[in-house]
N, C-alpha and C positions, 0 to 999 in steps of 0.2 A: 425575552430579556433575561439575562443571567441573574440568578439570585444573589443578593448582596451577602458577602462573606464577612467574617470578623475583620475588625479594623486593621489587624496586623497584616493581612494580605495586601493592603494598599502599599505598605512599605516594602514588601517583597517585590511588588510590581515596580515601584519607583527605583529600587536598587538594581533591579535587573536591567534597567536602561543605562546604567553606568558602564562605560566601556572598560573592559579589563577585570570586571568583578564577576568571576565565575563560581562554579560549585565549591571549590576549595576555599576561596575567600569568604563566601557566604557562611561556610561552616565555621571559619575562624571568628567571624563577627558574631554569629549567633552564640557560640560558646562563651565568648568574652563578655558580651553585653546582656546576654539572657534573652534578647528578642531582637528582631530586625528593626523594629520601631526605635528601640533605644540606640541601635547601631547607626541608624539614619541621622539621629540627632547628635551623635558623638562628635567631640572636638577633634581637631587634627592630632594633637598629642595623644588623645585617648585611642584614636584609630591606629596610630603607630604602636602604642603600647599593647594593643590587641594582637599585633603580629603582622599588620599590613606594611608593605614597603611604602616609602614616601610618595612614590608616583600614584599608587592606588589610593592612599589617603587623600592626596590632593584632588584626585578625580572625583571622589565622593563629595568633598567640600565644595568643589566647583559646580558639581551637578545639582546640589541643593539650591543654587542660585537660579537655575533655569527650569527645574522640574517641580511642578506643582502636583503634590501627591493626590489631592482630591480631583484635580483636573484630569490626571492620567486615568484614574478609576472611572470617571464619568465618560471619558473617551471610549473605554472598553465597553461600557454599557450602551453607548450610542451605536457602536459597531455590532452589538449583539454577541459579544464574545464572553467566554468564561476564562478566568485565570485560576489555576490550581497550584498551590505551593507545596513544597516538599513535605511539610508536616501535616498536610491535609489528609483526612481519611479518604478523600476522593482521588488522591494521587495514585497512579497505577502501581500496584505492588511489585510487579516484575521490574519496572523501570527503577523503582526505589532501590532495588538490590544492586545495581551496577555501581562501580566505584566513583563515578562522577556524574550522578543524575542531574538534570537541569533543575535549578532551584525553583523555577516557575515554568509551567506549561500554559500556553495560550491555546484555547480550543474554540473552534467554530463547529457546532453540531453536538453530537452525542459520543463521548469517548468511552464510557463504561457500559456494560462490563466487558473488559478485554482480556484480562490476565490469563484465563485458562485456555482460551481457544483463539489464538491469534498466530498467524504465520506470515512472514514477510516473503514477498516474491520480487526479486530484483534481477537486473541484467542490463544488457547493452542498450544504449540509446539508438543505435543503428542496427536494429534486429533484422535477422534474415527471415524469410517466410517460415522456415522450420521453427525458429525461435519464437516467432509471433504465435504460431499455432500451439506450441507446447505451453507457452505462457497462458493462452486462453484456456486450454484444456485443464491445466493444473489449477488455475485460479477459479474457474467455473466449478470444478469438482470440489474444491475446498469450500466454496461458498454454499453450495447446495448441501454440504455436510455439516453446516452450521459453524464453520470456521471463519473468523474475520480475516480478510486478506489485507495486508498492510504493505505499502510501498511509498515511493517518494514523489509521485506525480510527474516524473520526468518523461521526456519523449521515449519512445521505444517500449521496452518490456514493462516499465512501471505503469505507463498509461494503459497498456493492454491488460495488465493484471487488474487494475481498477475497473475498467469497462467490463471485463468478463465477469467479475464478481457482481457488478450491478445488473448485467444482463441475466444472471442466474438468480436474481432476487435476493442476493446476500448483502452482507455488510462489508464495507471497505473503509480504510483509514489512510489518509495521506499525511506524511510528515514533511514539512516545508523547510526550506533553507533561508527564509526571511520572514518578515512580519506578515500577518494574515490579511493585511490590507493590500498586498501585492501578490497576485497569482503569477507564478513562473513555472513553465513557460506560458505566455499569454494565451496561446491557442488551447490551453487546457482549462480556461476559465469556465466553460460550460460543464466540463467534466467535474470540476471542483464543486460547482453548484449541485450537480446531480448526486455527488457523494454525500453532501450534507442533507439534501432533501430526502434521500433514501434511508436516513437514519445513521449514517456514518459520520466521520469527522475529519476536519483539517486540524493539524496539530503542529505547533512550533515552540521552540524555546526563545525565539526572537521577538522582541517587542514591536508594537505597531510603529510603522515608519522606517523600520530597518529593512533596507533593500537586500535582495538575495545577492550574495557575493561568493566568489569562488572558494574562499577559505571557510565559508559556512558549511559547505556540503559534506566534507569529510567528518565534521562534528555532527552534522545532521544524521549521518549514517549510524552513529552509535545509538541514537534514539530509535531508529528503525529496528535495529537488532535488539535493543533493550526492551522494547515493547512486545517482543515476539517470543514465542516458544521455540521457533526455529526459523532459519533463513534458507530460502530456495534460490539458487543461482541458475538461471535459465541459459543465458549466453553472456559472454564478455571475454575480452582478451586479457592478457596478463597485467595490463595497466588499468584495467577497468575499475570504476568506482565500486562495482559490485564486489570485487575482491577486498576492497577496503572495508565494506560492510561485514564481510566474512571475518576479517581480523578482529573487528569489534566483537562479533558474535562469539568467537573463540575465547576472547578475554572475558566475556560475560557468561561463559559456560552454556551457550546456546547450541542447539543441534544445527548442523550444516548439511544441506542437501544440494545435489548438483545433477543437472540434466545432461546426460552424455550427448556428444555430437560428433560430427565427422572430424577425423584427425587432419583433414585437409582444410578445414574452415578455421581461420584465425578467431572467429567469434566463439568457437567452442574450446579454444585453448585454455581458457580459465577454468570452466567446469571440468574438463577432462583432467587438468592438473590437480584440481581439488579432489577428484575421485582417486587419483593416484596417491594423494596424501591421506586418504582415509575418510573423505566425505561420503555420505550415503548416496549411492547411485539410485536415482528414481526414474521411473518411466510414467508415473501418473500420481494423482493425489492420494490414491489408496496407500502407497508406500509411506507417505508422510503421516497419514492417520494411524497407520500401524506402528510406526516408530515412536510417535508421540503419545500413543495410547489414547487417541481421541476417537470415541465412538461417534457414528453418524447421529447428529442431533435432530435433523429434520426428516419427517416421514410423511408419505402420502396417505391418502384416505384409507387405502387397503394395506397399510403397513409397509409399502414399498418406499425406497428412498426417493427423494425428489428427482434425482438423476434418472432413476428408472422411469418415473412418471413422465419426464421429458421425452425419453426415448419412445414411450408408448404414444405420446403426442405426435411424434413424427410418423409413427406407424399409422395413426389415424389419418394424418394428412396424406400419406401415400395411398391408403385405401380409397380415400375420398376422391383422389385425383386419378385413379386407375381409368375411369371412364374418359379422361382427357387424353389418353394415349401416352405419348412420350414423357410428359411431365410426371405423371404418376409412376411410370416404370422407372424413371431415373431416381425419384425419391425413394421408392421401395428398394432399389439397389443400394443407395447410399446409406439407408438406415442400417443395413447389415455390413457395411464396409468397416474395416478396422481403422481407417484414417482417410486422408485426402485421396481423391481419385483423379487420374489424369483423363482428359477428354477422350483420347484414343482408347483407353481402357474401358470407359463407359460405352463407347460406340461398339467395341468388339463384344462386350458382355451382353448387350441388348440386341445386337444384330440390326441396329437401326441405321438409316442413312446419316452420314456425318452432318449435313446441313440441318437435319431435323433435330439432332442432339444439340448442336450449337445454338439453335434458336430456342429450344426448351431451357437450356442452361441460362441463357440471357434473361428469359422471362422469370425463371425461378430466383435468379440473383436480384432482379428488380423487386420482386415480392419480398425479399429478405429471407427466403427459405434456405438459401445456400450462400456461400461466400468463397472468394478466391483466396488461396493460401500461397500461390505462386503462379508462374506462367502456365496457363491451361490446367491448373489444379484446383479442384473444388471440394468443399466439405459442407456438411449440414451445419446450420447455425443453431446452437443450443437455445439461444434466446427465443427464436421462432418456434422451436419445439414446445417450449413452455406456454407460449401464447396460444398455440393450437390446443394444448391440453386443457387450459383454463376455459377456452371457448367451448 
């Protein structure tokens, strides 16, 4: 249950429910009235005198007839949510720096500490196998390096980034385009629960009951970039929402990173164009850590990074399976591969019969040790490697 905050917060929450009252008008009201509580009680003439247009003043007066301040606060408590207003010490410092920070953030889970070690990973909803794998690699690497991975819970790259961070045992935060009582898309409801249960958070500037709407998502993107030290674009065409996030990031003086892709792929047209415009080309999470001067925060028992420990775990798995023939030989080969391997490549390298390789790959995939990244392409699963290491 969230801790009760000062009485003033209840009026920030109430005012945030009034349509058309955004960051600029909050600032106008706070400056004129001295507090949002006083602004909430202000008469229509006083609201206009403060600098609001007639429509906004009428909206506040009308809202007072239907919004019960105490009832709204109690609703947040019942939902297990926390509200943080712009003047609170708990409000993320990086987000406060942008020119139009949300007056109120609604949080399910644990938002802080975020400021120093958060990177956003965004991209196409219709990701290619290449894009999916790069999103996994980068997000997993950031997570095991102690960096919080932030994205928008959307289909495609967003969802992959969240899952990869969770699989790596790291923290991830999702910024939503509606109230926290509605998960969108619905198929990510379980992912949203996992984010909170793992110590991450769901965050939004939209009050309970506000459904996700198309016009919310461009505004949501400014919060994604505002909460982050930098934004990584994995895939997206020139009209992608990921490029909208980049525009916000540039306005907010955030670093922009782009994953290069084939010039023949429309999904890579956005990142490739960004690189031409001066975005930092990256091939892995190490490039991001170096650019942002983020040292690896998580270390293994012997001083190795968690990523190194995971690789050692796969080595253990491979050695333990050597006696099983093809399974162990395939794992040992894939431990040392630079990336996904095609079935024919595995067959040639090991000199094994194709049916035996195919059978072993199927069994290893069922066990969760490997996964497909495209037609007949396989790669080790980093989450499985960690499980083996812990065992």
